[in-house]
C-alpha positions as CSV (number, residue, x, y, z in Angstrom):
1,M,3.2,5.1,-1.6
2,L,1.6,1.5,-1.3
3,D,-1.4,1.8,0.9
4,N,-2.6,-1.4,2.5
5,V,-4.9,-0.2,5.3
6,L,-7.0,2.4,3.4
7,R,-7.7,4.1,6.7
8,H,-7.0,7.5,4.9
9,S,-8.8,9.8,2.6
10,L,-7.6,9.9,-1.0
11,S,-6.8,13.7,-0.3
12,E,-4.9,12.8,2.7
13,L,-2.7,10.5,0.9
14,L,-2.1,12.8,-2.1
15,R,-1.1,15.3,0.5
16,A,1.6,12.9,2.1
17,L,3.3,12.2,-1.3
18,D,5.7,14.7,-3.3
19,R,4.7,16.2,-6.5
20,G,5.3,13.3,-9.1
21,G,5.0,10.7,-6.3
22,T,3.0,7.4,-6.8
23,L,-0.1,6.2,-4.9
24,V,-0.8,2.5,-5.4
25,P,-3.8,1.6,-3.4
26,N,-3.7,-2.1,-2.6
27,G,-7.2,-3.8,-2.8
28,G,-10.8,-3.2,-4.2
29,Q,-12.0,-1.7,-1.0
30,F,-10.2,1.6,-2.3
31,W,-12.4,2.2,-5.2
32,K,-15.5,1.3,-3.6
33,R,-14.6,3.5,-0.7
34,W,-13.8,6.5,-2.6
35,F,-15.6,6.2,-6.0
36,A,-18.6,4.1,-5.5
37,S,-21.1,7.0,-5.8
38,T,-19.2,8.7,-8.8
39,G,-19.2,5.2,-10.6
40,V,-15.1,5.5,-11.5
41,L,-13.9,2.1,-12.1
42,V,-10.3,0.8,-11.2
43,I,-9.7,0.9,-15.1
44,K,-9.9,4.5,-15.2
45,A,-7.2,5.1,-12.3
46,P,-4.7,6.6,-14.7
47,L,-7.2,9.2,-16.0
48,L,-7.4,10.4,-12.2
49,S,-3.9,11.2,-12.3
50,L,-4.4,13.8,-15.3
51,F,-6.0,16.1,-12.4
52,V,-3.5,15.7,-9.6
53,P,0.3,16.2,-9.7
54,Q,0.7,12.5,-8.3
55,R,0.3,9.2,-10.4
56,I,-2.3,6.7,-9.1
57,R,-1.6,3.3,-10.3
58,V,-3.4,-0.1,-9.6
59,C,-1.6,-3.0,-8.0
60,H,-0.9,-6.0,-9.9
61,E,-2.5,-8.9,-8.0
62,H,0.1,-11.6,-9.3
63,P,3.5,-10.6,-9.6
64,G,5.7,-12.3,-11.6
65,Q,9.4,-13.0,-11.1
66,D,10.5,-10.0,-13.2
67,D,8.3,-7.9,-10.7
68,L,9.9,-9.6,-7.7
69,L,13.4,-9.2,-9.0
70,V,12.9,-5.6,-9.4
71,L,11.3,-5.3,-6.0
72,K,14.5,-7.1,-4.8
73,G,16.8,-4.8,-6.7
74,L,15.1,-1.6,-5.3
75,M,15.1,-2.9,-1.6
76,E,19.1,-4.0,-2.2
77,S,19.9,-0.7,-3.4
78,G,18.0,1.3,-0.6
79,K,15.6,2.8,-2.7
80,L,12.5,1.0,-1.3
81,T,12.4,0.2,2.5
82,P,9.7,-1.6,4.1
83,V,8.3,0.0,7.3
84,V,8.2,-2.5,10.1
85,G,6.1,-1.5,13.2
86,R,6.7,-4.5,15.6
87,T,8.6,-7.6,15.4
88,Y,7.5,-11.0,17.4
89,P,9.1,-14.2,17.9
90,L,7.2,-17.2,16.5
91,S,6.1,-18.2,20.2
92,R,4.1,-15.0,20.3
93,T,2.2,-15.1,16.7
94,G,-1.0,-15.2,18.7
95,E,-0.2,-11.9,20.1
96,A,1.0,-10.5,16.9
97,I,-2.2,-11.5,15.1
98,S,-4.2,-9.9,17.9
99,Y,-2.2,-6.7,17.7
100,F,-2.5,-6.5,13.8
101,G,-6.3,-7.3,14.1
102,E,-7.0,-4.2,16.2
103,G,-6.3,-2.2,13.3
104,H,-3.6,-0.1,14.8
105,A,-0.4,-1.3,13.4
106,A,2.1,1.2,11.9
107,G,4.3,-0.4,9.7
108,K,4.5,-4.1,8.9
109,V,4.1,-6.8,12.0
110,V,6.8,-9.2,11.5
111,I,7.2,-12.9,12.8
112,T,10.4,-14.1,13.2
113,I,11.7,-17.6,13.1
């Protein structure tokens, strides 16, 4: 599970995952929000996985070509499917940005050209 919104608690996200699933929080706010008081650093994410049946991995900020090719293969095979919440034509980009800015988007907001 790739969490870009960071609106749910760590326990809620882990409950949504199957045993053996992987949580990838995307962004530094994840750690500030859930672990600021305990001092756990991003570098210690794999250690937290020792205490839950799921894995927690940090997101690479700069994917290389090899990483993107792996993602492409997963998408083409159907093993990875992006969730698209709403699609807007280019002429309605302002409306799409407003909708996304409200913080209620369920899935990706896509602009079609």
